[in-house]
N, C-alpha and C positions, 0 to 999 in steps of 0.2 A: 337283393339289390339289382336294379336294372343295369344293363350294359351301358357303357359310355363310348362314344365314337369321337375321333379326332381326324382332321384332314390337314396334311402338310403339303404345301406347294413350294417348290424351289423357285425363287424369282431370279436366280442366276442361271444363265445358259450353261449347259454341259455338252457342248458340241463334240468333245472328245469321246463321249459315251454314245451319243446318238446325234448324228449330223442332221437328220431330217426332223427330229422331234427332240429338241435339247432341254425341255423343261420336264422335271420329275415331280410326280405326286405320289402320296401314299395315304392309305386310310389305316388308322390304328384303332383297336378295340380294347376297352378295359373291362376285365372281369375280376380276376384276382391280381392282375398286373397288366401292363400295356403290352400288346403284341400287334405286329403289322399283319393285316388281313388282305390287303390288295395294293398293288403298285402299278404305275403306268408312266408313259412318256407322251408328251404332246408338243405341238408347234408353238403354243403360247400359254402363259399362265391362265388366261381365261378358259382355254380349251381344257386345261388340267382340271379346273373347277367343274366344268360341265361334265366331263367324262367321269370324274369321281362321284359327283352327285347322281348321275344316271346309274352308275353301278350300285351305289349304296341304296338307292330307292328300289332297285330290283331285288337285291339280295337281303337287305335288312330294313324293311319298312320301319321308319321312325314314327312313333306315335306323336301326334300333334297335341299340344297342350295349350289351353287358353287360360289366362288369368281372369279371375272374377273381377268385375268392375268395383 
C-alpha cells in the first residue's frame, strides 16, 4: 500500500504561541497509522499552505496520476 499524506492548517490565530507567525500547520503520513512528520508556523494560512507544499515536494515527491478519458 502506498503512503497517504494529509495537511492540517489552523485557521485560528495562536498569538500566545507565536506572536510573529500565529498560524500552525502540520503534515501527517499514514503507513500503518497516522503520524505527524512535519510542523510549522506562518504569518497567514496561505503561507502555511505554501510552506507545507514546498516541504512535501522536496521530501516526499508525490506521484501524479491522471484519469483515463
